[in-house]
N, C-alpha and C positions, 0 to 999 in steps of 0.2 A: 321471375320479376324481368328476364330477357331471355330471347336466345338470339342464337348468332352464328356463324361459319366464321373457323378459317384454315387457310396451311397448316401454318402452325400455330398449336395451342398455347406453345411458352410466350410467344411473342404475342399475340392475343391477348390474354391474361395479364401480362405483363403491364403492357398501357394501359389497365384501368389503377396500377398505382404509380402511377407517376404523379410527379409535384404539380402539373398544370392539366389540372381536367376542364372541360366543360362544365357546365353547374350542373346542367341534366345528367351528366355522367357521374361527376359527384354525388348529387343526390340516388345514383341508381345504386352506386357500390356502398353509401351509407345505409340502405337498407336492405342489402344483400346479407347471408349468414353464408352461405357455401356456392361452392362453383363445383358442375355435373357437367360431365360430357361423354359425347356416344362415339366413335370412332367409325367412318364409311369406307367402302370402297374406293369412291373417288369425287372430286368435286361437285357431279351434278346430283351423285346421290346425296351429297351435304344439302347441296338448296334443296333438294324435296324432302327431307326429314325437316330443315329450317321449315319452311311454309305448315307441314306437318304438326309438329310443336308449338306454332302461332298462331294454328287456328287450333289447336284442341285446348291449351291453357291461355291466350288470350294475355299475353306477358304486359305489363304494366306500359313498360319503356320498350316498348314495339312501336312503331307505325303501324295502323288499322284503320280500315276504311269505319268514317265516322257513325253509318248503323251496320255496320257488320253483318248485314244479310245480303242473299243474292240476288240479281236481277232477274226479273219478269224473264222468262221467252215463250213463244209463243212453240209450240208442241206435237206435233201428231204420232199416234201410241200406232206404231205398224205394228206390232207383237200382236195385238188386237183382230180378231174376226174380221170386224170392223170399226177400222181407226177413227179415230176421234181425234178432233182440235180442240185447244184448249191451252190456255195460260200456266206454267207452271213457273215454280223456283224451287230451288233448293237442289240439291245431289239430282247426278245426269241418270238416269234408267237405261237399261239397255233396251235394245227395242224401239228406241223413242228416237223420235228425231226433229231436231231442237233447229228453232231459226228467232235472231236476235242476237244482242241483248235489247232490249228494250228501255230506256229511262222509266217508263210510267207504264199501268198494265191497260189504263185507259186505252193508250196510242193505241196498244195489241188487239183488242176489244172492237174499237172503230174498224181500223182495218180488214178483220178479218171477218166483222160483219157486211162489209162491202164486196168482199169474197165470195161469199157464203149465196149468193146468188148465183155465180157464176159454174162455184162446186159447192154444191149442196150436202156437205159431207155432216155428219151430227157431233155436236157440243156435248149432247148429256151426259150425265154422267151413267155411269154401267147398272146403280139399281135401278134408275129413272129407266134404262132402258130396258134392261128384264120388266118391268114392270108392264112398258106398253107392249112388249111383245108376248107375254102374258094374256093381254087383254082385248089383242088382233087391233087397239087401234091407234093409230099414229096421232104424235102432239101438234101443238100449233105452228110450231117449226115447219111440219109439215104442209102443212094449208098453205099456210103464205111464203111456200116456197125456198125456205131458208134450210132445207133436208129433204135429201131425196127418199126417206122412209124404209132402211135397212130395216126395221124392227118388225114391221106388218109386210115385210119381202114386193117392196114397191119397186125395188131396185136390184138388177143382177148383180153378183159378184165381179162380175169383169167389168160394168159402167160405173159403179161403186169406185173400185181402184184406178177407172180413168180421174175422176172428180179427186180423188187422195193423190195422185200421181200431179196434175195439174195448179194443184194449192203449193205440194212443193215445190213446183219447176216454179211455181209466181215471185213463192215465196224466196226461193233461191236468189230472184232477179232475170229470170228469162220469162220477159214479157213480152216480148214482140212472137215468139213461137204461140202463145196463147191467144194474143190478137189477131196473130193468120189466122188460127182455129177456129174461132168465133165469125171472123169474117167470111172465112169463103162458106158455113154452115148457113149462115145471115143470108149469102146469096144465092145458097142453092135453094134453104127452103121457101126465097122471095120466087125464084122463078118455077118452082113447084108449086105455086100459089096457097102455099100453107105461111097465109101473113101475120096470125098469131102466131106461131112460132119461131115465125122473124121477127114478131117487135120483142117476145122474148129475149131472144137470140142479140138484137140490139141491147135491151136495157144490160142484158147479163155484160156486153160491151162496154155502156157507159161505166157499169157497175168496177171495171177491170181498168178504166183507163183514169178513175177519180184515188183509186187506190194507188197507180202506178205513179200518179203526179205526191204520191206523199211520202215516195223513193225516187228522191230527185239523181239526175244523171251526172255525174260529175266527173267520170273519165272518157276517151272516146272510143275505148277499149275496156270488151268485158273482167278488169279486174278485181282479184281478192285483197282486200289489206283491212288493216285496223288503224288508227291513228289515237294518239296519245298526246296530251297536251295539259300543259300544268301554268297556275297563275298562284302564287304562295305572297306572303310576309314572313316574318319570323314564327306565327305562332302555327296558324294553318296552309292548306293547301288546299285546291281546290283543282281535281282532278277533272278531265272529260277525255271520254272515248268514244268516235265515230268509227262505226263497222261500217267498212262498204264490200257489197258481195256484188260481182256481174258489173260492175260501175257505177253502181246505186248506191246509196246511203240508205241500208236498212236499221240502222239499229244507232240512239244517239244514247251515252248514258255518263251524269255527272255528279259528282260525291266530292263533300269534304272528308278533310284526314286532319287529324291532328299533329304538328310533328311534333313528336316527344324526344324524336333522336334530334341530335345536332348533325344533321345531314342537307350535301349539297346540293342542287338540282339533278345532277345526273345518278347521286344514290336516291336521293326520293326515287325518281325514276323509276331503274332497275325497283325500287321497294314494289312499286306499283305494278309492275308486270308482273311481278312473285303474285300478288294479289289477288289479279285480278285473271291471271291463267292459272291462278293454282287449280282450281273447278273447273276450265271450260276448254272447251280444242281451242288451241289459237291458230290463225290464218297463216299461210306460207310468209309476209311479209308484216311486219309492224314497222311503221314511220313514230320518229320521235324526235321532239325541239332537238336533244343532248343525247351523246351515246353514253348511259351508262359503261361505268370502268370494267366492269366484267363483262360487258357484251354480250363476249364469247362463249364465257358459261351458261348465263340466260339463255341464248340461241339452242345451246346444246340442250339442257333443259328444256325446251320448249318443242325442241324435236320429237326425245322422247315421247313427250303428251301428243303429239302431233302424229306421228307415225311416220313423220317427214320432216323436210328440209322446213327450217324458217330462218330468216333474215332477217336483221334487226338492224336500221338502218336511218339516216337523218336527211329529208330529201330537200337538194340543193336549188331549186330550182323548177320551173314549170307548175303544171295544174296541183302534182302533191304539195309541192310548197303551199301554194296558196290555200289547199282545203288545212293544211296543218295550221294555215294563219286562223282560219275558221275553229277548227278545233278550241284553236286555244280562246276567241272568240268568244265561244260557248265558258268554256273557263271561268273568264273572267264574269259573263253575263252572271253565270249559277255562285262568283264568290262577291260580288256587289249585292245580291238575291240575299246572299246568307246573313251576310252582315246590316240587312235590311230590317231582317226578320229578327235580330239578334238585339236590336234599337229599338224598335218597335215590343218586345216582350220587356212589362214594366216589369214585371218575375224577378228576369233576369238580370236588370236594370238593378232592383234594388237588393237581389244576392250581390252584383256587383260593391255596390257602394258600402255593403256591409261586409264582405270580405275585405275591401281596401280600408276599412273603417280597423278594425283586428290586422292586419297584417304593417299597419303604420304607426298600430296604436293609437289613433285617434279617439277624443271625449267623442265625440259622436259620427254620424254617416254624413260623407261632406259634400250636404245635397249641391254646395256652387263650387266648382276648382276650377282656378284658371291657372293657365298654363302659359311659359313663354317659353320662345325661342329666338335665335341671332341669327342675321343671315347675313354674308358678305363677301367679298372676291377681293381677295390682298387689303384691304382694310377701306376698299370702298365700298360706295352707295351703303354703309353697313343701317340694318334697320332692325328693328324688334316687333313681336306680334302677341299678342295677349288673344287666346280664345276661352271661350268660357262654356263650360258644361252644368246645367240648373237640373237637379234629380235624374245624374246618367245623359240629355241629352244634349246637343250644340246648345247654343243660342248665339247664333249670327248678329243681332241686332247689337250684341254686347262686344261682340270681335274689335280690335284697337289693334292700328300701327302705329309704329313710333319711328322716327327716322331719329337716327343716332345722333348729337352734334356737336357733345364733347370730347369727345376720343378720336385723337388721331392713332391712324394708322390700324393693324387689326389688333383687336385685345378685347376678345371674347368676355372676361371677366370684368370687365370697367363696362363694360356696353349693357351687359346685363346690369349693372349696378344702379347705370344710369337710368334703364328703361323700370325700375322698380322703385327706385325712387321718384322720380316724376310722377307712374303712378298712383303711389300712395299717400304723397303731400297734396296730392289733386284732392284724393280720396279723406284726408283729415280738415281740409280746406273745406269740404261739402257735405261730411255727416250731419255737421250741427245746424245745418239752414231747413227750412220750412218743406216740407212736399214740394211742392208746385215752386220749389225755386233751384234744387238739385239736380247735376247735370251730370254728365255720362261716368263717372267714377266714385258714386254716394254710398255705391254696396259694396261690403269686405265682402271675399271669397271665405269659404269652408276650409280649404286647401289649397296650398300655393305650388304648383309646378315646373321644376326650372329644368330645361330641358339641355341636361352636362353634367358633370363630377363634381367632386370636393369645393373645386374653384369655384363654378357659379352658384353652389350651394353656402359655400361662405361669404359670399360679398350679400348674397340675399336675406340673411339670417344677419347679417351688418345694420343694411339698413333698417331691415323692423328692429332692431335695438333702440337705429338712432333717433326711430320716430317712436317708439315706446307701442309699438304694436304686440299685440301677444296673438298671435295667425301660427298653423301649424305651417310647415313648409318643407319638401323631398325636393330632392335632384335625380332626375331619370337616366341612369346612366346607359354604357353602348349596347349592356345585355339587357335584353327586355325583362329580364326576373331580378333585376339589380337594383336595388333603390337606397340612394345615401340618406340618411336622414341627422340632424343634427347632433353632438355629442354622443356619436358610433364610429368608429375607425374602422370596424365593418360594414359591409352592406349590408342591407335586411333581401333574404331573397324569398323571390313568393313564387310557390310552386307549380307547374306548368298544369293549366286543368281549370286556374282558380280565376273564376269572374273577375277580379281586381286586375287581372294581367291584361284581359282582351280591353277594360277602362283605360287603362294606363297607356293600352298600343292608340288605342283611338285618339286621347285627346295630344297624345305626344306626334301620332300623325299628322291632324289640323295641325297645328300650331307648327309644323315648320314645311307644310302648304300653305298655311297664311303668308307667314312670313316671306319663301321663295317667290309666291307670287308678287307683292309686295316689292320688293328686292329688282325682279325682273323689271320692273315696270319702271321703276326710278333708272337702271340702268338704262332699257331704251330711250326715254325720256331724256338723259344722259349725255347719247348719242346723237339723239335727234339735233340735238339746244350745239352739241360742238359741228354742227356740220353747216348748220341751217344758220347758225353767228356770223359766217364768213360771205354768206351771199347776200349779195344785195340788192335792196327792197323789200328785205323779211325783216321786220319787227318784231318786237316782243307780240300786238297784236296778232298779226299775221300767222305767227310762229305758233301761239294756243289754239290758232282757227287750223291748223294744219293737223295738230297734234288731235285736235275735238274731232276732223272730219274721218283721219286714216289709224290712227289710236299707238300705230309703234312706226319704228323705221324698216321693217322690211316691207308691211303693207305700201307705206309711204312710197319705198323703189321698188315694189313690183307697179305702180301705179304709171297711168300715160303723161304724156305732156297739157293732152283736151280733159283726165280726169283733175289732174294738178289745178287746170286752168278755170275749175270751176268755184275754186276757193280762193286762189290770187290774182292776180292781172294775167293776161296770157307772157307779159314778157317777164317777168318775174318770173311763172311757171317753169319757161325756158332755164331759166339761170339756177334754179330748186333743182330740176330732171339732171342739169349739167352736173351740177355738185354732187348728188346724189350717185351717179353713174363714172365720178372720173372723167368726165369728158370738159372739163374748163381747159382750153388753151389749144383744145386741138381744133384742126381745120372745121371750116365750115361745110365741105363736104361729107367728113367726116360725119361729124353731127349729124347731118340729113339723112347717109345712110344708117345710120344707126337707130335713128327713130322710126 
C-alpha cells in the first residue's frame, strides 16, 4: 500500500494511529492490514531501498510519475565494434553512452538527422547491418551521405572512431571545437582548390549550427547542472526538469504527478529527486526552488549514484535564478495544457459527472452545475460570484456577479443567503414566462455548490426550503476530498483519483477567481472615487471618463499630466496628478521638479 523510510520505526508507525489524520492517510490505514519492515545499515541504504520498493510494487499511496515510463535518451553503443547512434529508453546498459533526457523522442531524431551530415555514424539495427555486410551493398543512408558505410568497408576504424567521438563531444555541449575543426578543414580544402569537398564541409558546418541552435547557451561558463521546478494544486503537480551541459540546455522533461500523499512543496521536491534520479546518473549540481528537509541525505544518496559529490541548493540570484524561473514557466505551461486536455476529453467529462452523481447520491448526472463564492476584505465591497458548468464545461455567458447590499460587516453566511435568495427569486419570476421574454436566471441548475462548510450549506438549504425548490445542494469544504451534504453530520469523502474530484476543484477555483476579480475591481474603483471626490473640477462625468480610460488606480497614478490631460482639461489634470501623488499643498517649485 505504501513504502516509507524512518530513523525511528516506532515513531513512524505510531504516527498513523493518532486521532487527527489527513483524509488520504486515514484511507491508507483503513485499507492496510499489516506492517512490514526491513532494517538497513544507514539512511542512504534506506533511501535506495525505498526507491527500489516503489519501482517494484508501485504502491497505491506513494507519489509516482503519471506515465511512470522512462524518458528517451540519445545513446551511442560504445561497446560495439562499429558504434551505433540510437534513441533508447529504460534501464541503462554497460558500455553505452547516454545524452539527454529529452521530452520527446522526435526532438532527438531531428537533432540526430542534422548531425549525421557531419558525423556519419550508423543508425541501423545490428540485423540490418549484418544483411548489408553479407551482401556487400550499402543502404540508402550511405548514398545520401548520412552514414560512412562501415558495413561495406568504406571507412577505416580510425576515421569512424573520430566520427563517434565528434558526435559525443557535440552532444556533451562542446560545440566550439567541432566548428573550429570544420572551419579549418573547409579553408584547407578551398586553398587546395578542392571546392566540392569544401562545399560538403560547409554544408556540414551549417548543419552543426542548426543543431547547436536547438541547444541554447544559458550560462557564460561551460557548467553542468539540472534545474527542477514545480507548478501544483491540491490534487496534482507538474514537474519540469531542464538539463544543462557545458552551459547549454540539452534536455527538457515535463511530466504530471498525482499528489496521493499530503506533502509540502519541499517534500514533493525531495520525492521528485528520488524518482527522477533513481535510474539516472545525476550531475554535480541540482537547483531547486525550495530545499527538501532531508536534502543532505538526498545529496549523499545522489553522490553514491554519481560516484562523486552532488550539491542540492536554491539559486538566490543571477542567471541560474532566472533559468529556474524559466523551468517553472515550463511547468506552469505543461500544467495548463494538461488541464486543457482533460477539459477537451468528452469521455473524461462524462465520467466525472457520473462519478459526482455516485459520490453525492444524486438522481441524475448534474449536467448544469452552479457554484457560488463570497469575496470580501473586512466586510467591505462584499461580492458574490455564480459560475456555471454545463456538461462539465464552463459557460462564461451565464456567469453572474452580485454586490451584497443588505449585509453589514463581514458575515459570509448572511452574504451567501442574500446571493442565493436573489438568484432563485429571479428564477421563480422568469420560469413561467414565454421563452422570448425570459431573462438571465430562467434556467435552474441540476446541482448547487456553495464554497464553504456547514454554515453556508445550511443557509442555502434554508433559502431553497423557503422558495419551495427541490434542487440538490452541497458545500465544498476546505479539504478538496470532503463535501458537506444536507442532513449528514459527517462529510462525504471522495477518493483520490476520482474524476469527480477534479471537476469540483475546477468549478471551485473558477468561482473563487471570478469573485476575487470582481472584488478587486470594486475595491480599485472605490479607492479612485475616494481620491477623486475631493479634486476640484472632477464630477461624476469626468470621474467615469478617467476610469474608462485608465481602468485602475495604479494605471491612473502611473500616467503623466499630459496623458491625463487627454481625458480632462489641463488644469484639472494637474489637480488630479497632485492628488494622486500627494503634492497638494507643496510649493510650485517642488511640483515642477517632481513633474
